[in-house]
C-alpha positions in Angstrom: -53.3 20.5 -35.6 -52.3 19.0 -38.9 -49.2 20.0 -40.8 -51.1 21.9 -43.5 -52.8 24.2 -40.9 -49.4 24.9 -39.2 -47.9 25.6 -42.6 -50.7 28.1 -43.5 -50.3 29.8 -40.1 -46.6 30.1 -40.6 -47.0 31.6 -44.1 -49.6 34.1 -43.0 -47.4 35.2 -40.1 -44.4 35.6 -42.3 -46.4 37.5 -44.9 -47.8 39.9 -42.3 -44.3 40.6 -40.9 -42.9 41.3 -44.4 -45.8 43.7 -45.2 -45.3 45.6 -41.9 -41.5 46.0 -42.7 -42.3 47.5 -46.1 -44.5 50.3 -44.7 -43.4 53.7 -46.1 -41.8 56.2 -43.8 -44.1 58.8 -42.4 -43.8 62.2 -44.0 -44.0 65.5 -42.1 -47.3 66.5 -40.6 -49.4 69.1 -42.4 -49.7 72.5 -40.9 -53.3 71.8 -39.9 -52.3 68.6 -38.2 -49.5 70.4 -36.3 -51.9 73.1 -35.2 -54.5 70.5 -34.0 -51.9 68.5 -32.1 -50.1 71.4 -30.5 -51.1 72.8 -27.1 -50.3 76.3 -26.2 -49.3 76.4 -22.6 -48.0 78.9 -20.0 -44.2 78.6 -19.7 -42.1 78.6 -16.6 -41.2 81.9 -15.0 -38.2 83.4 -16.7 -35.4 83.8 -14.2 -32.7 85.1 -16.6 -32.2 86.1 -20.1 -34.6 84.6 -22.7 -31.7 82.9 -24.5 -31.1 80.8 -21.4 -34.7 79.6 -21.0 -35.0 75.8 -21.2 -38.2 74.7 -22.9 -40.3 71.8 -21.8 -38.8 69.6 -24.6 -42.3 68.6 -25.7 -42.7 68.8 -29.5 -46.5 69.1 -29.1 -46.5 72.3 -27.0 -45.8 76.0 -27.6 -44.9 77.8 -24.4 -45.9 81.4 -23.8 -43.3 83.1 -21.6 -43.7 86.7 -20.3 -40.5 88.7 -20.5 -39.6 90.7 -17.4 -40.4 94.5 -17.4 -36.8 95.4 -17.8 -36.3 93.4 -21.0 -36.3 95.9 -23.8 -36.0 93.4 -26.6 -39.0 92.7 -28.9 -41.4 89.9 -28.5 -40.1 86.9 -30.3 -40.1 83.2 -31.1 -37.4 80.8 -30.1 -35.2 79.3 -32.9 -37.0 75.9 -32.6 -40.5 77.5 -32.6 -41.4 75.9 -29.2 -41.4 79.1 -27.1 -42.9 82.5 -27.6 -41.4 85.3 -25.5 -43.8 88.3 -25.0 -42.9 91.7 -23.7 -45.3 93.2 -21.1 -46.8 95.7 -23.7 -47.4 92.8 -26.2 -49.2 90.4 -23.8 -52.6 91.8 -24.7 -52.0 92.5 -28.4 -54.1 90.0 -30.4 -52.3 91.0 -33.7 -48.8 90.5 -32.3 -49.8 87.3 -30.6 -51.3 86.0 -33.9 -48.2 87.0 -35.8 -45.9 85.2 -33.3 -48.0 82.1 -33.3 -47.9 82.0 -37.2 -44.1 82.4 -37.0 -43.9 79.6 -34.4 -45.9 77.2 -36.6 -43.8 78.2 -39.7 -40.7 77.2 -37.8 -42.1 73.9 -36.6 -43.5 73.0 -40.0 -40.2 73.7 -41.7 -38.3 71.8 -39.0 -40.5 68.7 -39.6 -40.3 69.0 -43.4 -36.4 69.3 -43.2 -36.3 66.2 -40.9 -38.4 64.2 -43.4 -36.1 64.9 -46.3 -33.8 62.0 -47.3 -30.2 62.5 -46.4 
């Protein structure tokens, strides 16, 4: 290989590395993309109070967890939006389930938007 070919290859490689380093940071996902990439899964059995439930730590899932019959609190979404706790009476309510899903996606979308803001 002659020197000019080696020089061209070196310049091309350097240029591609510089271009890759200047890629802009990714912004937050749109709500639609969050919804498409998120799986709704059945959570683990609740063995204590809802505040002590440990989620699966997967940002691409929302866990549905049934509250025990003796839990008199309302159905609710965890602070991070990754878990929806449902009372026994709300398990079959489409309207309540839809409202809680909307709330979960609101939380996740806001969390991602806040994380993308420059410090």
